Every structure is written in C-alpha cells, then in structure tokens.
C-alpha positions as CSV (number, residue, x, y, z in Angstrom):
1,M,-84.8,16.3,-200.3
2,S,-86.2,17.5,-197.0
3,I,-89.9,17.3,-196.4
4,E,-89.3,19.4,-193.3
5,F,-87.8,22.2,-195.4
6,L,-90.7,22.1,-197.8
7,R,-93.1,22.2,-194.8
8,A,-91.2,25.2,-193.4
9,L,-91.4,27.0,-196.7
10,A,-95.2,26.4,-196.9
11,K,-95.6,28.3,-193.6
12,C,-93.6,31.3,-194.8
13,R,-94.9,34.4,-196.5
14,A,-93.7,34.5,-200.1
15,P,-91.6,35.8,-201.7
16,L,-88.9,34.8,-199.3
17,T,-85.2,35.6,-199.9
18,L,-82.6,33.0,-198.8
19,T,-78.9,33.7,-198.4
20,D,-77.6,30.7,-196.4
21,P,-75.8,28.4,-198.8
22,Q,-77.4,25.2,-197.2
23,D,-80.9,26.7,-197.5
24,I,-80.2,27.7,-201.1
25,N,-79.1,24.2,-201.9
26,S,-82.2,22.7,-200.2
27,L,-84.4,25.1,-202.2
28,L,-82.7,24.2,-205.5
29,V,-83.2,20.5,-204.8
30,L,-86.9,21.1,-204.2
31,R,-87.1,23.2,-207.4
32,A,-85.4,20.4,-209.4
33,A,-88.0,18.0,-208.0
34,G,-90.7,20.3,-209.2
35,L,-92.1,21.0,-205.7
36,V,-91.4,24.8,-205.6
37,V,-91.1,27.8,-207.8
38,A,-87.8,29.6,-207.0
39,L,-85.3,31.9,-208.6
40,T,-81.6,32.2,-208.1
41,L,-79.9,35.5,-208.4
42,R,-76.4,35.6,-209.6
43,P,-74.3,38.1,-207.7
44,E,-71.7,40.4,-209.2
45,A,-68.1,39.2,-208.8
46,G,-67.4,38.5,-205.2
47,G,-71.1,38.8,-204.1
48,R,-73.2,36.3,-202.2
49,E,-75.6,34.0,-204.1
50,V,-79.2,34.7,-203.2
51,A,-82.3,32.6,-203.9
52,R,-85.9,33.6,-203.8
53,F,-88.7,31.2,-202.9
54,L,-91.9,32.2,-204.7
55,T,-94.5,29.4,-204.1
56,L,-95.2,25.7,-203.8
57,T,-96.2,23.9,-207.0
58,P,-99.3,21.7,-207.1
59,D,-96.9,18.7,-206.7
60,G,-95.4,20.4,-203.6
61,H,-98.9,20.8,-202.1
62,S,-99.8,17.2,-202.9
63,L,-96.6,15.9,-201.3
64,L,-97.4,17.8,-198.1
65,D,-100.9,16.5,-198.1
66,L,-99.6,12.9,-198.5
67,S,-97.1,13.4,-195.7
68,R,-99.9,14.5,-193.4
69,E,-102.0,11.4,-194.3
70,N,-99.1,9.0,-194.0
71,P,-96.7,10.2,-191.3
72,P,-93.2,8.6,-191.5
73,R,-92.6,5.5,-189.4
74,Q,-89.7,5.0,-187.1
75,F,-86.9,2.7,-188.4
76,G,-87.9,-0.9,-187.8
77,E,-91.5,-0.1,-187.2
78,A,-93.7,-2.5,-189.2
79,A,-96.5,-1.1,-191.3
80,A,-100.0,-2.0,-190.3
81,P,-101.5,-4.8,-192.4
82,G,-103.2,-3.4,-195.5
83,K,-101.7,0.1,-195.0
84,L,-98.5,-0.4,-197.0
85,F,-100.2,-0.5,-200.4
86,R,-103.2,1.4,-201.6
87,N,-104.8,-1.5,-203.3
88,E,-104.2,-5.3,-203.5
89,A,-103.3,-5.1,-207.2
90,S,-100.2,-3.0,-206.5
91,A,-99.0,-5.3,-203.7
92,P,-96.2,-7.7,-204.7
93,Q,-97.4,-11.3,-204.9
94,E,-95.6,-14.1,-203.0
95,H,-94.6,-17.0,-205.1
96,A,-95.5,-20.5,-204.0
97,R,-92.5,-22.8,-203.6
C-alpha cells in the first residue's frame, strides 16, 4: 500500500476516474484496506477497466494525520528515545539475564 498514492488522492477533486492499470491496482489495495471508497466499472468485452475514487474513509484521513505527525525515518536511522512507543506500558521489556 502506498501512502504517497493515498496522499495524492486526498489532494484530488472527487470523483476521480482512473484508467491506468497500476493506479487501479493501487486504488483497489487502498479500498481493501478500508482507506478509500471506490468503485470499479467492468467494461464490456474488450473494453478497458475503469475505477472511480469517491472519497477517503475516516481511517484514510486518520492514517494521513498519523503520517504527518510521524514522518518516515530513513533506513538505519534510529528512533529518538521515547518516540518509538506511545507509552511505556506498550514498550517491550528487556529480560534480566
């Protein structure tokens, strides 16, 4: 799933019709994850498949909000202490040896 594709959809005026097979696939992945409302239109024999993006779901909006609050780190970049987990109770405990 591409957060960048979700971000791009959020900036578009809906409804938006997609005809590129890769874009349609990305839209269907986001729909399966419950992040967008979208329709697929089955063409008549020999026609091209078309998808229509209608809107982001509340979960889609939440994911975008979270991605703005916690931008992705580069590979190998360490998390700042205390920033990896929201609260101490959710952090894994080290076992004494």
